[in-house]
C-alpha positions as CSV (number, residue, x, y, z in Angstrom):
1,M,10.2,-6.3,14.9
2,L,8.7,-2.9,13.9
3,V,5.6,-2.7,11.7
4,I,5.2,0.5,9.7
5,G,2.1,1.4,7.7
6,I,2.5,3.8,4.7
7,A,-0.7,5.0,3.2
8,G,-1.8,7.9,0.9
9,G,-3.8,8.5,-2.2
10,S,-3.0,6.9,-5.6
11,G,0.0,8.6,-7.1
12,S,1.0,10.3,-3.9
13,G,4.6,9.0,-3.8
14,K,4.2,6.1,-1.4
15,T,6.4,3.8,-3.5
16,T,9.1,6.5,-3.5
17,V,9.0,6.8,0.3
18,V,9.0,3.0,0.7
19,K,12.0,2.7,-1.6
20,A,13.9,5.4,0.3
21,I,13.3,3.7,3.7
22,T,14.1,0.3,2.3
23,E,17.4,1.5,0.8
24,H,18.4,3.2,4.0
25,L,17.7,0.1,6.1
26,S,19.1,-2.3,3.5
27,G,18.5,-6.0,4.2
28,R,16.4,-5.3,7.3
29,V,13.0,-4.6,5.6
30,V,10.2,-6.6,4.0
31,V,7.4,-4.8,2.1
32,I,3.9,-6.1,2.1
33,P,1.8,-4.3,-0.6
34,Q,-2.0,-4.0,-0.1
35,D,-2.3,-4.6,-3.9
36,S,-1.4,-8.3,-3.4
37,Y,-4.5,-8.9,-1.3
38,Y,-7.3,-7.9,-3.6
39,K,-10.1,-10.5,-3.5
40,D,-9.9,-13.1,-6.2
41,A,-12.6,-12.5,-8.9
42,S,-11.9,-15.5,-11.1
43,H,-15.4,-16.8,-10.4
44,L,-16.8,-13.7,-12.2
45,P,-17.1,-13.2,-16.0
46,L,-14.3,-10.9,-17.4
47,E,-16.8,-8.2,-18.1
48,E,-17.9,-8.1,-14.4
49,R,-14.3,-8.3,-13.2
50,Q,-13.4,-5.1,-15.2
51,K,-16.1,-3.2,-13.1
52,I,-14.4,-3.9,-9.8
53,N,-13.7,-0.8,-7.8
54,F,-10.1,-1.3,-6.6
55,D,-10.3,1.9,-4.5
56,H,-13.0,0.6,-2.2
57,P,-12.1,-1.1,1.1
58,D,-14.5,-4.0,0.2
59,A,-12.2,-5.0,-2.6
60,I,-9.5,-6.1,-0.2
61,D,-9.2,-9.4,1.6
62,W,-8.4,-7.8,5.0
63,K,-8.8,-11.0,6.9
64,Y,-6.1,-12.8,4.9
65,M,-3.8,-9.8,4.9
66,C,-4.1,-9.4,8.7
67,Q,-3.4,-13.1,9.2
68,Q,-0.2,-13.0,7.2
69,I,1.1,-9.9,9.0
70,R,0.4,-11.7,12.3
71,E,2.4,-14.7,11.0
72,L,5.4,-12.5,10.1
73,K,5.3,-10.9,13.6
74,Q,5.4,-14.4,15.0
75,G,8.6,-15.1,13.1
76,R,6.9,-17.3,10.4
77,T,7.5,-17.3,6.7
78,I,4.5,-16.5,4.5
79,E,3.5,-17.1,0.9
80,Q,2.3,-13.7,-0.3
81,P,-0.3,-13.9,-3.0
82,I,0.2,-12.5,-6.5
83,Y,-2.7,-10.5,-8.0
84,S,-3.1,-9.4,-11.6
85,Y,-4.9,-6.1,-12.4
86,I,-5.2,-7.3,-16.0
87,T,-7.2,-10.4,-15.3
88,C,-8.5,-9.3,-11.8
89,T,-7.5,-12.7,-10.4
90,R,-5.2,-14.1,-7.8
91,S,-2.6,-16.6,-9.0
92,K,-3.5,-20.1,-8.0
93,T,0.0,-21.5,-8.6
94,D,2.5,-18.7,-7.8
95,T,3.2,-16.8,-4.6
96,I,6.1,-14.7,-3.2
97,T,8.0,-16.2,-0.3
98,V,8.4,-13.5,2.4
99,E,10.7,-14.1,5.4
100,P,10.4,-12.2,8.7
101,A,12.6,-9.1,9.0
102,D,13.4,-6.4,11.6
103,V,11.0,-4.0,9.8
104,I,7.7,-4.8,8.0
105,I,6.4,-2.1,5.8
106,I,2.7,-2.3,4.9
107,E,2.0,-0.1,1.9
108,G,-1.3,0.8,0.2
109,I,-4.0,3.4,-0.3
110,L,-6.6,1.9,2.0
111,I,-4.5,0.3,4.8
112,F,-5.6,2.8,7.5
113,T,-9.3,2.0,6.8
114,C,-9.0,-1.4,8.5
115,K,-8.8,-1.2,12.3
116,E,-7.5,-4.7,12.7
117,L,-4.6,-3.9,10.4
118,R,-4.0,-0.5,12.0
119,D,-3.7,-2.1,15.4
120,Q,-0.8,-4.2,14.2
121,M,1.2,-1.1,13.2
122,N,3.8,0.6,15.4
123,I,4.2,3.7,13.2
124,K,1.6,5.0,10.7
125,I,2.7,7.3,7.9
126,F,0.5,9.2,5.4
127,V,2.1,10.4,2.2
128,D,0.3,13.5,1.0
129,A,0.5,15.2,-2.4
130,D,-1.4,17.7,-4.5
131,G,-4.4,16.3,-6.4
132,D,-3.1,17.5,-9.8
133,D,0.3,15.9,-9.3
134,R,-1.4,12.6,-8.3
135,L,-3.7,12.7,-11.3
136,M,-0.7,13.0,-13.7
137,R,1.1,10.1,-12.1
138,I,-2.1,8.0,-12.1
139,I,-2.7,8.5,-15.8
140,V,0.9,7.6,-16.7
141,R,0.7,4.5,-14.5
142,D,-2.7,3.4,-15.8
143,I,-1.5,3.6,-19.4
144,A,1.8,1.8,-18.7
145,E,0.7,-0.9,-16.2
146,R,-3.1,-1.4,-16.6
147,G,-3.6,-1.1,-20.4
148,R,-5.8,2.0,-20.2
149,S,-6.0,4.8,-22.8
150,I,-5.6,8.4,-21.8
151,S,-9.4,8.9,-22.0
152,T,-10.3,5.8,-20.0
153,A,-7.6,6.7,-17.4
154,I,-9.2,10.1,-16.9
155,D,-12.7,8.7,-16.8
156,H,-11.5,6.2,-14.2
157,Y,-10.0,8.9,-12.1
158,T,-13.1,11.1,-12.3
159,E,-15.6,8.3,-11.6
160,T,-13.8,6.1,-9.1
161,V,-10.4,7.3,-7.9
162,K,-11.3,10.8,-6.8
163,P,-14.6,10.0,-5.1
164,M,-13.1,7.0,-3.3
165,H,-10.2,9.2,-2.2
166,L,-12.5,11.7,-0.7
167,Q,-14.7,9.1,1.0
168,F,-12.1,6.7,2.4
169,I,-8.5,7.7,1.9
170,E,-8.4,11.3,2.9
171,P,-10.4,10.7,6.1
172,S,-8.0,7.9,7.1
173,K,-5.2,10.5,7.3
174,R,-6.4,11.2,10.9
175,Y,-5.0,7.8,12.0
176,A,-1.4,8.8,10.9
177,D,1.4,9.5,13.4
178,V,3.3,11.3,10.6
179,I,2.1,13.1,7.5
180,V,4.6,13.6,4.7
181,P,3.7,16.5,2.5
182,Q,5.0,16.8,-1.1
183,G,5.0,13.0,-1.4
184,G,8.2,11.2,-2.1
185,H,10.1,14.4,-2.8
186,N,10.2,15.4,0.8
187,T,13.7,14.2,1.7
188,V,13.8,16.0,5.0
189,A,10.7,14.1,6.2
190,I,12.1,10.8,4.9
191,D,15.4,11.3,6.8
192,M,13.5,12.1,10.0
193,I,11.4,8.9,9.6
194,T,14.4,6.6,8.9
195,T,16.2,8.1,12.0
196,R,13.1,7.4,14.1
197,I,13.0,3.8,12.8
198,E,16.6,3.2,13.6
199,K,16.1,4.5,17.2
200,E,13.1,2.3,17.7
201,L,15.1,-0.7,16.5
202,E,18.0,0.1,18.8
203,K,15.6,0.3,21.8
204,R,14.0,-3.0,20.9
205,N,17.3,-4.8,20.4
206,K,18.7,-3.7,23.8
């Protein structure tokens, strides 16, 4: 089993890279998104929940995430939590059943900030992209998926996303084994990564 971490700023193209690798290794990959492991805030009033800084490492339940990755590496099935950005709560009734696979991809903006999680990864990839390109993708996503207006999306980027990127995400790039410039549009880099993964799997299966 090979554990791959794919990090990078919001809107950098991580999802595109994950999708390309998953399609290339069809049927051999499970994806564990960091976003599923935000701490449950159901005990807080809605007004307080809406102030949560999702771009800060303290918002993530790293202990639970690391535990579930360990269980997958041990060949055990997990029940991955489901988190809602709209209500800022973790579902108490629904989960996603995840079976072990040859390749586990852990994806998220902050995953390299947790040493315990980094230590479980065999390959660490950082997806890099121009700040302006990321901003445009973030605005589109926030409007479509998180119910924000254009003005609130821009305010959120200026007040939270950008400063957290500079404080936590950009510095975590130093832990990467591979840096992919131009985000998910860099097909040459993606081809090189998938070739490396296949070679690693061949070696482990001998």
